[in-house]
N, C-alpha and C positions, 0 to 999 in steps of 0.2 A: 255256523250251524253245528254247535258242539254235540247235539244229540245224534248227528250222523257222522261226525268227524270229517266234515267237509268245509271248504271255504267257497263262498260265492262272492263274486265281485260285481260291481256296477261301474261301467266305464261311461263317462259322459263326454262325448267328443263329436258333436255334430249329430251322430246317430247313436243313441244310447243303447248299450247292450250289457248282458249279464252272462257269465259263464261259471263253471264249477271246477274246483280243484281239490286235491287231497295231498297232504304231506305224507310221504312214505320214506321213513328213515331220514335221509338228508336230501331228498328229491321232491320236487313239486310235480305231481301228475295232473295233466290237463285232460279232462274227459272228452273234450272236443265238442261239447254242446254249447251253442250260443243262442240266447233269446234276445231278440230285438224289441225295444220298447218304443211304441208309437205306431209306425207303419211297417208292413213287410215290403219286399222288393216290388210288389205290384201296386203299392199305394193303399192297400187295405189295412184298416185298423187292427191292431194286435191286442187281444185280451191278455195282458201281461201276466196277471195272476193265474189264469188258466194254463198258459204256456209254461209258467214257472213250475206249477204242480206236475204237469205232464213230463217236463224235462227232469225234474227231481226224481220222479218215478223211474225214468230211464237210467239215470245215474245209479240209483240204488240196485237196479237189476243188472248193471254192467258187470261183465266178468272181471274187470279190474278194480271194482269197488271192494274194499275190505273194511 
């Protein structure tokens, strides 16, 4: 996501998930937000695109985002 200077990743390991990172000097900062793709902990379907947009908004408002 070059327009935001962010890295998002997708992990595919049984339960797929995405999280957000940013490189600051020589360190990778983890914003601590995780979006699960498929179902939530209660077995309800997750609208991944909607959750992605909501989480990206949180990252951009995070005090550690630069």
